[in-house]
N, C-alpha and C positions, 0 to 999 in steps of 0.2 A: 459633559464633554464640552470643551470650548469650540465654538463654531468660527469665531473671528475675533480679532484684536485690533482696535483702532486707537490712534493718538491723533487728536484734533485740536486746533487752536480755537480761540473764542470767535474768530471770523468764520469758522466752519471749514477751514482748509485742512485736509487730511495730511498729517505729517508722517504717519506710518500706518500701514495696513498689512495684516497677515491673516490669511484664510486657512482654516484647517479642513474645510470641505470645499469641493469644487463648486464655484459660482462663476457663471459666464461674466466676462468683462463688462458688458453693457448693463447687466443686472447688478454688478458690484457698485457701479456709480449711483444707480437708483437706490439701492439698499443703503449705501453710505449717506446719501443725501437725506433720506427719510430718518435714519437713525440719528444723525447729527442734529437734525431739526428737532426731533423729539427730546433729545437730551439738553440742547442749548436753551430750549424754550422753558425749561423747568426752573423754579426758584430754588434757592439754597435750603429753604425749609421743607421742600418735598423730598420724598424717599428717593434713594439712588438706585432703586430696582424698578424696572419697567417691564410689563408684559407686552411683548411686541410680536404679532403674528404667531408663528409656531415656536418661538423661543423667548428667552428673557434677556434683557439688557441690564448689565450692572456697570455703572459708571462712577467715576470719581474725578473731582477737579483739583488740580494742583496749579496754582497761579493762573497762567493763561492757557494751560493745557487741560484738555479732558481726555481721560483714558476710558474707552468704552469696550466692554467685552460682551459678546453675544454667546449665550450658552443654551443648552437644551433644558427641558423642563425638569430633569432629574438632578441637575447640578445644585449644590448648596450655594446660595447667594452670598452668605457671609464669608465662606471660604474663598470665593472669587474676589470679594471686596478686599480681603486681607492679602490675596495674591497680588492685586493691583498695587497695594501699598508696599509690599515687599519688592515688587519690580521697580518702583520709584526709588526705594531705598538703595537698591543695587545700582541704579543709574546715578544716584547722588554720590555713592561711595566711589564709583569709577570716575565720574566727571567732576567731582567735588562741587556740589550745588549745580545740578543739571538745569539747563535752560532749553528753550525751543531751538536756539541756534546750535547747541550741542547735538541735538537730535538730527537737525537738518544736515549738518556737515559731517556727522559720524554715523550715518544711517546703517552702514555695514556693521559697526560695532553694536549698535542697539539691536539689530537683528540677531547677532551672535548671542547676546545676553538673553533675548527672548527665546531663542532656540535651545539654549542651555536649560531654560526653565520649563518649557512646554514642548512635548513631543506628540505629534498627531492629535492635538487637542486635549491632551492630559497633562496635568502638572506633574513633572517628574523630579524637580529639584527646587529647594527653597533656601538652601545654605549659601550665603553670600560668597564665602571663600571659594567654594566649589564652582559657583557660577562664574566668578571672575577669573579663575585660574587660567582658562584658555586665552583670554584677552591679555592677561599679564605675560604669558609666554609669547604671544604675538608681538606685544610691545617690546619685550626684551630682544626678540629676533630682529625687529625693525631698527632698533638702536645700534645693533652690531654692524 
């Protein structure tokens, strides 16, 4: 099960965070700081899976953005690694070459995409067309 989902830039600034288990606000900032530090300090040659406290971190770097997913011990690391890639492909398809600015200025749409893919910490959808359908409907309604 996914515990949290983070998008972070190379400077360590959180661009998106989504928690699927309750974590107090002050503990979130501490957790994010430690998680970001442990991921950003690793070299490209090192594995993208990290054992951290009572869960695992799976991260992937795309240009200046890191996507970090915290999962419990029973989750398949490769499945989450591919989920991260699928998420970025959906963003690329919607924004046509997604950038950090797209995420910052369209955070609501990024959350809709993530919510279509993950429900209560479980991956429920991977089909790009079905994930993007609600956003395309919203875009058509806003054009009218």
